[in-house]
N, C-alpha and C positions, 0 to 999 in steps of 0.2 A: 577827900571827895571835892570835886570842882563845884563851886558855887554857880548857880544858874546865871548870874549876871556877870560872871567872869568870861571874857573872850580873849583869845590870843589872835595873832595876825593871820594865821591860817583860817580861823573861823570867819574873820572879816573878809578875807579874799574869797572864800566860798560863798558867803552871803552876797558879796558884790557880783560875783559871776552869775548866781541864780537870778538876782535882780536884773542884770543886763539881758539875759536870755528871756526872761519873762516879759520885759518891756519890748524886746525885739520882736516877739511874736505879734504884739499889737501894732507895732510899727509896720510890719509886713502886711497885716490885714488892712490897715487904714491908709497905707501909702503906696500900695501896689495894686495891680490887677490880680488880686489874690486868687480869684477863681481859676486863673490860668495855670497856676503852679502845678496841679496834677497833669496838665497836658504835656509838660516837659518830659514826663516819664514815657509817653506814648507817641508824641509827635514833636520832633525838634527840627529846626529851631522854632521857638515861640517868641513872638514880639510881646515884651512885658512893658507896662507903664510903671515907672518907679519915680515917685514925686512928679516933677514936671518933665521928666526925661523918658525916652523910649530906648530900649535895648533888646536885641535878639539874644536869647539864651538857649543853651542846649543841654544844660545840666542843672540840677537843683542847687548845687553849690554856687553857680553863677548868680542866682537870685540873692543868696546870702552875701556874697561879695559886693554886689550892687548896693545892697542895703548899707553895708559898711562904708563903701566909697562915696556913694551919692547922697544918702540920707544922713548917716552918722558922721560923715567926713573924717573917718578914722585915719585916712592918709592925707590929711589936710595940710599940704605945703603950699596951696594955691596962693595964700596971702604973702608968703615969703619968696615966691618964685619971681625971677627977674626975666624981663622980655628977651635978653640976650642969651639965656641959658639954652643948652642942648641937654635934654634929659634922656637917659637910657632906662627903659622900662623892661626889666628882666622878668620873664614869666608873665607876659602881658595878657594872657587869657583872652577874654572877649573884647579887650581894648578900652574898658571903662576908665581906667586911670589915665591912659593916654588922651582920651577924649576930654576928660575933665581938665587936664593940664594944658591942652592944646592952645587955648586962648591966652594963656599966661606966659608961654615960653616961645623961643624961636623955632625949635624943632624937637621932636621926640622920636627916638629910635626904639621901636617896640619889638622885643625878641620873645619868641616862644618856640618850643621844639615840636609842637603838635600842629599838623596841617589843618585838622578840624578846628582848632582854636583860631588859627590864622584866618580861615574862611569866615568864621563868625565875626572876628574882629574887623575884617575888611568890610563886611556888611554894615556893621555898626558905625565905622568911620565914614563910609559913604553916606549913610543915612543922616549923620550929623554934619555932613558937608565939611569935614576936617581935611585940610590940605597939607599940614605940616607934620604929619606922622608917617614915618617910614616903617613899614612892616617887614620883618625879616624872620624867616624860619631858621632858628639856630638853637642848638643845645648848648647851654652855658654851663661849663664845669667849674670855671673860676673866672675872676675878673680880668686876669691877664688876657684871656682869649677874647674878651669883649673889646678891649682897648688896643688891640694890635693894629 
């Protein structure tokens, strides 16, 4: 029989995930225009405030991704980015990563296969007055097709 104080790595990973999602709920409440989240279900796009930024969203998952990119900095390569870099953002969605990286690099090529996503990304890029992002509707099946 397992002692109550004995934990294995899977137990720790599960606890860590529960803790992350628990704190994420409060992050969304206190760092976004939380009351607008249900509007995404009925009226899209919706302009959301997240931290000090604003983004148009049209899916609930967009809000979660914004939390991860803007607030949690889950994809934080901003500090390592170099001004002469050209970045390819595959599956750019609503353009949040491209917008956050745009001030750090020379150019970003943002690719997404969905016309709806490209329309929202274009709105967000224009709203943030970003000039060095090239949006392209493209289905990426492998990296060779990107770099031809």
